[in-house]
C-alpha positions in Angstrom: 0.0 0.0 0.0 3.0 2.3 0.6 4.0 1.9 -3.0 0.5 2.7 -4.2 0.4 5.8 -2.1 3.8 6.8 -3.5 2.5 6.4 -7.1 -0.7 8.5 -6.2 1.4 11.2 -4.7 3.9 11.4 -7.7 1.4 11.2 -10.5 -1.7 13.0 -9.3 -0.2 16.5 -10.1 0.4 15.4 -13.7 -3.2 14.4 -14.1 -4.4 17.6 -12.5 -2.3 19.7 -14.9 -2.6 17.7 -18.2 -5.7 15.6 -17.6 -6.7 13.0 -20.2 -4.0 14.1 -22.6 -1.1 12.9 -20.5 -3.1 9.7 -19.8 -3.6 9.0 -23.5 0.0 9.9 -24.4 1.6 7.7 -21.7 -0.5 4.7 -22.4 -0.1 4.9 -26.2 3.7 5.4 -25.9 3.9 2.4 -23.5 2.1 0.3 -26.1 4.7 1.2 -28.7 7.4 -0.3 -26.5 8.7 3.0 -25.0 8.9 3.0 -21.2 6.2 5.3 -19.7 4.0 5.3 -16.6 0.8 4.5 -18.6 -0.5 1.8 -16.3 0.3 3.8 -13.1 -1.4 6.8 -14.5 -4.5 4.7 -15.3 -4.6 3.5 -11.7 -4.4 7.0 -10.3 -6.9 8.3 -12.9 -9.3 5.6 -11.8 -8.9 6.4 -8.2 -9.4 10.1 -8.9 -12.6 9.2 -10.8 -13.9 7.4 -7.8 -13.8 10.7 -5.9 -15.4 12.7 -8.7 -12.2 14.5 -9.8 -12.2 12.8 -13.2 -14.9 11.1 -15.3 -14.6 7.3 -15.1 -16.3 6.7 -18.5 -13.8 9.2 -20.1 -10.8 7.6 -18.3 -11.8 4.2 -19.6 -12.6 5.3 -23.1 -9.3 7.2 -23.4 -7.3 4.4 -21.9 -8.8 1.7 -24.0 -8.5 3.6 -27.3 -4.9 4.7 -26.5 -3.8 1.3 -25.5 -5.3 -0.4 -28.5 -3.9 2.1 -30.9 -0.5 2.2 -29.3 -0.2 -1.6 -29.2 -1.2 -1.7 -32.9 1.4 0.8 -33.9 4.0 -1.2 -31.9 2.9 -4.3 -33.8 3.2 -2.7 -37.2 6.6 -1.2 -36.3 7.8 -4.7 -35.4 6.3 -6.2 -38.5 7.8 -3.6 -40.9 11.0 -2.6 -39.2 11.8 -5.6 -37.0 15.0 -6.3 -38.9 16.3 -2.8 -38.1 15.4 -3.0 -34.4 17.2 -6.3 -34.0 20.2 -5.3 -36.1 20.8 -2.1 -34.1 20.0 -4.1 -30.9 17.4 -1.6 -29.8 15.7 -4.7 -28.5 18.3 -6.9 -26.8 18.8 -10.4 -28.2 17.9 -11.8 -24.8 14.6 -9.9 -24.6 13.8 -10.9 -28.2 14.5 -14.6 -27.4 12.2 -14.4 -24.4 9.5 -12.8 -26.6 9.7 -15.5 -29.2 9.5 -18.3 -26.6 6.5 -16.5 -25.0 4.7 -16.0 -28.3 5.4 -19.6 -29.5 4.1 -21.0 -26.2 1.0 -18.9 -25.6 0.1 -17.4 -29.0 -2.8 -15.0 -28.9 -3.4 -15.7 -25.2 0.2 -14.4 -24.6 -1.0 -10.9 -25.4 -3.4 -11.1 -22.4 -0.9 -12.7 -20.1 1.9 -10.3 -21.1 -0.1 -7.3 -19.8 0.7 -8.5 -16.3 4.4 -9.5 -16.8 6.9 -6.8 -16.3 9.8 -6.8 -18.8 7.7 -8.5 -21.5 4.6 -6.4 -21.7 6.5 -3.3 -22.9 7.8 -5.2 -26.0 5.1 -7.8 -26.6 3.3 -6.1 -29.4 6.6 -5.3 -31.2 7.6 -8.9 -30.7 4.3 -10.1 -32.2 5.1 -7.9 -35.3 8.7 -9.2 -35.5 7.4 -12.8 -35.2 4.9 -12.0 -38.1 1.8 -13.0 -36.1 -1.2 -12.8 -38.5 -2.8 -9.4 -38.4 -6.3 -10.7 -37.6 -5.0 -12.9 -34.8 -3.1 -10.0 -33.3 -6.0 -7.6 -33.5 -8.3 -10.1 -31.7 -5.7 -10.8 -29.1 -5.1 -7.1 -28.7 -8.8 -6.5 -28.2 -9.0 -9.1 -25.5 -5.7 -8.0 -23.8 -6.7 -4.3 -23.6 -10.2 -5.1 -22.3 -8.9 -7.4 -19.5 -6.2 -5.0 -18.6 -8.7 -2.1 -18.4 -11.0 -4.1 -16.2 -8.1 -4.8 -13.8 -6.3 -1.5 -13.7 -9.1 0.9 -14.8 -12.4 -0.4 -13.4 -11.3 -2.3 -10.3 -9.4 0.6 -8.6 -12.5 2.9 -9.0 -14.8 0.5 -7.3 -12.5 -1.3 -5.0 -10.2 1.4 -3.8 -11.0 0.8 -0.1 -10.2 -2.9 -0.5 -6.9 -2.6 -2.5 -4.8 -3.8 0.5 -6.7 -7.0 1.2 -7.0 -7.7 -2.6 -3.3 -7.4 -3.2 -2.6 -9.6 -0.1 -5.0 -12.2 -1.4 -3.4 -12.1 -4.9 0.1 -12.5 -3.6 -1.0 -15.5 -1.5 -3.0 -17.2 -4.3 -1.3 -16.0 -7.4 -1.4 -19.3 -9.3 -5.1 -19.8 -8.6 -5.9 -16.3 -9.7 -4.1 -16.8 -13.0 -5.9 -20.1 -13.5 -9.3 -18.3 -13.2 -8.1 -15.5 -15.5 -6.9 -17.9 -18.2 -10.2 -19.8 -18.1 -12.2 -16.6 -18.4 -10.1 -15.3 -21.2 -10.3 -18.6 -23.1 -14.1 -18.5 -22.7 -14.3 -14.9 -23.9 -12.0 -15.7 -26.9 -14.2 -18.7 -27.8 -17.3 -16.6 -27.7 -15.8 -13.8 -29.8 -14.5 -16.3 -32.4 -17.9 -18.1 -32.5 -19.7 -14.7 -32.9 -17.5 -13.7 -35.8 -17.9 -17.0 -37.5 -21.7 -16.8 -37.2 -21.7 -13.2 -38.6 -19.5 -14.3 -41.5 -21.7 -17.3 -42.3 -24.8 -15.1 -42.2 -23.2 -12.5 -44.6 -22.2 -15.3 -47.0 -25.7 -16.7 -47.1 -27.1 -13.2 -47.8 
């Protein structure tokens, strides 16, 4: 809780001065693989929204759009200029190797998991581009990843701000079980989205 309080103290003035612009910029830049306090700003903005100092719908809309766009830009940078990034070692070989292993192992689901893994989440979208992940697969994974991430770091702090301490303690104690639940929910959501798109596609073909 001390670290959360420190983040709130450090970043609240930025949001007071620049509002949604700094939130959008930080999240988008972070999605491109450039270190920025996007996630921390989202948590603070959500907490400010719970006190009426910011609009929660606006915070969530700005955060979702900025994250999706920033991640997509990162993906296309990796897809088009991956050889330059690796040749100049702007992405270290060790990091690149971890990204490839992660993508090969988890595929689209890795986009969701990576949002909660420091050291990988910053470069995951660029890594997907370098690995030439199919565009449609990336966009679907990106949609799911951003939505889950926003629920955890955008919606939850606004409604559970008084329970953050016990929630964090519970998470640290039952981390594996929490992840098992998340994976099941994400797989179920992915299955529903894919089935929905297939039905729409079949309907459009029949027409």
